[in-house]
MITIKOL-753087 format. One record per residue (C-alpha): residue in three letters; x, y, z. Coordinates in pm, whole numbers, padded with zeros to 5 digits, always signed. Example, Ala and Ser with C-alpha at 12.3 -4.5 7.8 and 13.67 -1.06 7.14 Angstrom:
! MITIKOL-753087
Ala+01230-00450+00780;Ser+01367-00106+00714;
This chain:
! MITIKOL-753087
Unk+05672+08186+09091;Unk+05619+08560+09046;Unk+05718+08775+08749;Unk+06033+08904+08923;Unk+06164+08553+08981;Unk+06098+08461+08617;Unk+06306+08761+08508;Unk+06580+08660+08749;Unk+06587+08309+08600;Unk+06629+08455+08252;Unk+06918+08671+08373;Unk+07082+08374+08550;Unk+07051+08156+08238;Unk+07204+08432+08025;Unk+07499+08475+08263;Unk+07563+08099+08254;Unk+07551+08092+07873;Unk+07757+08410+07825;Unk+08017+08316+08087;Unk+08010+08647+08270;Unk+07800+08935+08403;Unk+07923+09197+08155;Unk+07864+08972+07853;Unk+07517+08886+07984;Unk+07440+09255+08035;Unk+07533+09326+07672;Unk+07305+09047+07551;Unk+07015+09163+07765;Unk+07070+09535+07708;Unk+07084+09620+08079;Unk+07352+09741+08319;Unk+07597+09489+08472;Unk+07486+09603+08816;Unk+07128+09504+08729;Unk+07249+09160+08624;Unk+07440+09116+08950;Unk+07139+09231+09153;Unk+06903+08989+08975;Unk+07131+08690+09030;Unk+07189+08780+09395;Unk+06815+08815+09452;Unk+06752+08475+09294;Unk+07024+08312+09504;Unk+06882+08471+09819;Unk+06527+08358+09742;Unk+06640+08000+09673;Unk+06891+07988+09958;Unk+07171+07846+09742;Unk+07470+07979+09553;Unk+07412+07943+09179;Unk+07729+08094+09033;Unk+08095+08060+09129;Unk+08263+08394+09063;Unk+08635+08457+09023;Unk+08828+08748+08876;Unk+08864+08558+08549;Unk+08546+08356+08506;Unk+08191+08294+08616;Unk+08051+07943+08604;Unk+07749+07762+08751;Unk+07786+07573+09078;Unk+07647+07221+09111;Unk+07318+07372+09231;Unk+07327+07614+08938;Unk+07379+07332+08689;Unk+07086+07139+08836;Unk+06864+07446+08810;Unk+06973+07513+08450;Unk+06892+07154+08357;Unk+06536+07200+08483;Unk+06458+07550+08355;Unk+06637+07579+08019;Unk+06372+07401+07812;Unk+06073+07585+07970;Unk+06247+07922+07935;Unk+06320+07845+07571;Unk+05954+07767+07510;Unk+05852+08092+07679;Unk+06101+08291+07469;Unk+05977+08127+07152;Unk+05617+08199+07245;Unk+05690+08563+07323;Unk+05884+08602+06998;Unk+05586+08477+06799;Unk+05314+08658+06995;Unk+05134+08910+06779;Unk+05265+08759+06457;Unk+05089+08544+06203;Unk+05072+08214+06394;Unk+05133+08020+06073;Unk+05436+08226+05965;Unk+05770+08065+06059;Unk+05969+08291+06287;Unk+06143+08328+06621;Unk+06438+08128+06755;Unk+06512+07782+06614;Unk+06783+07588+06798;Unk+06939+07283+06633;Unk+07210+07051+06769;Unk+07416+06838+06532;Unk+07768+06703+06472;Unk+08002+06905+06254;Unk+07978+06642+05978;Unk+07601+06693+05956;Unk+07652+07069+05942;Unk+07890+07023+05649;Unk+07687+06757+05467;Unk+07324+06846+05536;Unk+07287+07209+05645;Unk+07547+07411+05456;Unk+07432+07314+05104;Unk+07080+07444+05176;Unk+07150+07711+05437;Unk+07126+08015+05211;Unk+06792+07906+05062;Unk+06651+07838+05409;Unk+06753+08176+05550;Unk+06628+08356+05239;Unk+06294+08176+05248;Unk+06239+08232+05621;Unk+06407+08562+05720;Unk+06213+08584+06048;Unk+06365+08263+06183;Unk+06664+08314+06413;Unk+06864+08001+06327;Unk+07090+07895+06618;Unk+07319+07604+06525;Unk+07508+07417+06799;Unk+07762+07144+06723;Unk+07809+06839+06945;Unk+07953+06501+06852;Unk+07756+06284+07092;Unk+07379+06249+07115;Unk+07233+06545+07301;Unk+06903+06548+07489;Unk+06729+06823+07296;Unk+06468+06876+07567;Unk+06725+06935+07842;Unk+06946+07147+07616;Unk+06658+07367+07506;Unk+06697+07276+07139;Unk+06405+07226+06902;Unk+06558+06941+06704;Unk+06882+06765+06624;Unk+07052+06580+06341;Unk+07238+06252+06393;Unk+07325+05934+06207;Unk+07040+05686+06224;Unk+07237+05439+06435;Unk+07272+05699+06713;Unk+06905+05795+06756;Unk+06700+05742+07071;Unk+06391+05527+07031;Unk+06151+05786+07177;Unk+06236+06050+06915;Unk+06049+06119+06593;Unk+06295+06081+06306;Unk+06284+06221+05952;Unk+06549+06119+05701;Unk+06781+06409+05612;Unk+07013+06225+05374;Unk+07041+05905+05178;Unk+07274+05626+05285;Unk+07631+05744+05327;Unk+07966+05586+05252;Unk+08315+05677+05363;Unk+08616+05611+05140;Unk+08992+05585+05187;Unk+09169+05828+04956;Unk+09508+05978+04875;Unk+09667+06158+04582;Unk+09813+05969+04284;Unk+10151+06119+04377;Unk+10126+05969+04725;Unk+10077+05624+04575;Unk+10380+05674+04352;Unk+10584+05683+04674;Unk+10389+05428+04879;Unk+10225+05091+04800;Unk+09847+05088+04787;Unk+09692+04922+05095;Unk+09466+04626+05024;Unk+09380+04514+05377;Unk+09328+04698+05710;Unk+09656+04556+05840;Unk+09835+04744+05559;Unk+09723+05080+05701;Unk+09991+05057+05969;Unk+10254+05129+05704;Unk+10087+05456+05600;Unk+10060+05808+05736;Unk+09687+05834+05807;Unk+09529+06174+05869;Unk+09318+06142+06181;Unk+09020+06339+06309;Unk+08959+06459+06664;Unk+08602+06531+06769;Unk+08520+06827+06993;Unk+08472+06577+07277;Unk+08846+06504+07252;Unk+08796+06155+07109;Unk+09000+06059+06803;Unk+08790+05880+06543;Unk+08872+05518+06467;Unk+08817+05417+06107;Unk+08506+05201+06076;Unk+08555+04944+05802;Unk+08375+04625+05709;Unk+08347+04343+05458;Unk+08116+04047+05407;Unk+07896+04168+05693;Unk+08184+04182+05940;Unk+08254+04521+06099;Unk+08607+04622+06189;Unk+08726+04930+06382;Unk+09083+05033+06309;Unk+09296+05267+06520;Unk+09521+05418+06254;Unk+09843+05612+06307;Unk+09971+05934+06155;Unk+10144+06262+06233;Unk+09848+06493+06165;Unk+09521+06526+06359;Unk+09255+06772+06240;Unk+08907+06871+06365;Unk+08715+06906+06036;Unk+08652+06696+05728;Unk+08725+06984+05488;Unk+09064+07042+05652;Unk+09138+06670+05619;Unk+09044+06687+05251;Unk+09281+06978+05191;Unk+09567+06806+05371;Unk+09505+06493+05165;Unk+09517+06696+04842;Unk+09852+06832+04963;Unk+09983+06475+04973;Unk+10013+06442+05351;Unk+09875+06088+05359;Unk+09566+05868+05356;Unk+09226+05999+05465;Unk+08894+05836+05549;Unk+08618+06080+05457;Unk+08260+06092+05330;Unk+08251+05998+04963;Unk+08038+06300+04874;Unk+08296+06536+05024;Unk+08562+06419+04776;Unk+08344+06311+04481;Unk+08468+06592+04256;Unk+08830+06524+04353;Unk+08791+06155+04265;Unk+08611+06226+03939;Unk+08876+06474+03827;Unk+09166+06251+03929;Unk+09302+06459+04215;Unk+09233+06177+04462;Unk+09228+05798+04424;Unk+09030+05550+04634;Unk+09170+05227+04777;Unk+09023+04932+04969;Unk+08676+05000+04827;Unk+08561+04651+04930;Unk+08630+04748+05293;Unk+08412+05062+05277;Unk+08044+04957+05288;Unk+07755+05209+05293;Unk+07581+05294+05620;Unk+07261+05464+05729;Unk+07257+05838+05673;Unk+07153+06141+05876;Unk+06813+06197+06037;Unk+06640+06501+06183;Unk+06506+06403+06525;Unk+06272+06587+06759;Unk+06045+06503+07055;Unk+05684+06408+07007;Unk+05475+06719+07061;Unk+05108+06778+06998;Unk+05177+07112+06829;Unk+05484+07172+06615;Unk+05610+07528+06582;Unk+05600+07669+06227;Unk+05976+07734+06238;Unk+06051+07368+06309;Unk+05804+07255+06045;Unk+05975+07481+05790;Unk+06318+07346+05889;Unk+06210+06984+05847;Unk+06045+07055+05513;Unk+06357+07232+05385;Unk+06618+06981+05499;Unk+06434+06650+05474;Unk+06581+06404+05225;Unk+06427+06380+04881;Unk+06536+06121+04628;Unk+06736+06281+04351;Unk+06787+06612+04529;
């Protein structure tokens, strides 16, 4: 592969990520005509069509998707290497791409984000949210964060939180109007605030007692995408919610929310940072792990 083809691959990847030639041109700082020429030259050299173009959108073809799957990780490594060339090799810097579910962003990253960015201003921190496990090599990410039960066996894992527990809560005023549930079957008589993941799946409440796990498909007239939005709706008296205990700890302590069915809400394994086994870890990733790894009492 010559230098021209490498440049064309970078342009193609940028078009696919940006969703269009003009947006890619703005990212790359070149003319849209140059972007179009580079993609056309790459398609001609490979003998396949990589992008499907319409008046409203530009998206990869099946051949384009296959090519992206193969080249994204190597191109990311090249970009990271170029970004760090000429700098202190031990100084954290350059792009750092992390994939994680929104819950991990809320619970693990946001509390320490400002300190991390202040401590390492040369790191370009790129956060991508995804509910399901994502192959960080194929996606071009450096690391991910997931609950321990969802990790792949071939990944190196570092604990990012202690054990977690979800609780069922509502306002005292809500329970003045409705009886408190004592068993999962009682939830059917309540308006339960549900959560929809970005995959489209609606979360089923995961309960358990005496070592027996139980998944409950609750009902309710409100579905929200984020835990903080669910918390606010619960404080407004909309209904019952099933959320991380830490997210509502202050509300419980100050009496704004009340827990029920505590014996059906056992703790579970917390979040882990995971990354592939590599002989040489980039300083930016090392700094990230050191900053966000779990420490007792923190």
